[in-house]
N, C-alpha and C positions, 0 to 999 in steps of 0.2 A: 594730416593724420599723425598722431603720436605713435611711436613704436620703433622697434629696431629694424633695420634693413638687412635683408639677406640676398645673396646672389645665387642664381640658379642657372645653370647651363642646359640648353636643350638642343637636340638635333633639329635641323631645319624641317624635317617632316613632322616632328612633334609640334613645332611652333605653327606650322600650317594647319594641323589638325586642332590645335588650341584656338587659334584665330577663327577658324571656320565654325567651331562650336560657339564661341562667344558671339560671333555675328548672328547665329541663329537664335541665341538666347540673350536678349537685351537686358535681363535681370542681372547679368553680370557686366558690370560697366567697363571692366578692363582686365588685363591679365593678373594683376595684383589682387583684385577683388575676387576673381575666380580661384586663385591660388588659396587665399585665406579660407574661403568656403570649403574648398575641396580638402584642404588639410584638416580642418576641424571635422568635416564629415567622416573622413577616413579614420581619424583617431576615435571618434565616437563609435563608429560601427566595429572597429577592430577591437577596442576595449570592451564594448558591450557584448560581443559574441565570445571573447576570449576569457573573460573573468565574470565572476558574479559580483557585479558592482553594488554600490549603495542603492541604486534605484531598484534593483531586483528584490531587495529586502523590504521594500515598501508594498503595502497591500493595494494601494491606489494608483499603481503605475500600469499604463496600458501602452504597449508599442504597436503603432499602426503604420501601414504604407498608405500614403495618400496619392491620388492621381497627380501626374506631373504638373498639370496647370495649376492645381490647388497649392502644391509645394512651391512653385515659382511665385505665385501670388503672395503666399505667406512670407517667403524670404524677401520679396520686394518690399513688403510692408515693414519687415524688421529693419532692412537697410535703410529705408526712408525715416526710420525713427518713430513710426507708428506704434510699434511694439518693442519691448526690450529683448524679446527672444521668441523663437517660433512656438515654444511651449505656451507662453503668454497669449499669443494670437489664438491658438487652438482652444485653450481653456476659456477665452472670452466667447468664442464661437459656440462652444458647448453650453456655456451658461445662457447665451441668448436663445439657443434652440431648445434646450431641455429643461432649463430651470426657470419656471414662471414664479417671480417673487410672490405675488398675491396667492397663488396656489400653494406655494411652500409654506407660507404663514398660516394659511387655513389648515393645511395638513398637520402642522406642529400643534396648532390649537386643538385639533380633533384628537390627536394622540394624547395630549395633556389631559383632556376631558375624560377620555377613556381610562387613563391611568387613575385619575381621581376617583371615577365611578367604582373602580375595583378596591379602592381603599376606604371608601366612605360606606358606613354600615347604617342602615336605617332602623331606628328603634321605634317599636310600636308599643302602645299602651296595652 
């Protein structure tokens, strides 16, 4: 793995707690993997609640809390390289569940036909 190395000192009881957690949660392969995920998660949560970030200015942003198993499954898929990010995994699931391509195309066609009906005038003799 590329990246810079940092050193972290923990008390024995903290290491015991950390190792017990990792043992119960195999989606975290080791202490370093857990630390990377934990640091990112902390920063995202802290920055998200402390400031009005870019995401909050968008109208299509939804913040959700997912069940633990679902979250672990998503994060495992990201670490395995199946998805580039948790957001990508969630968006794909939403597309598969809620967006039927055939239905969407038909809905677009219906909307266009309705719009044309409103603009076409029938002239009679």
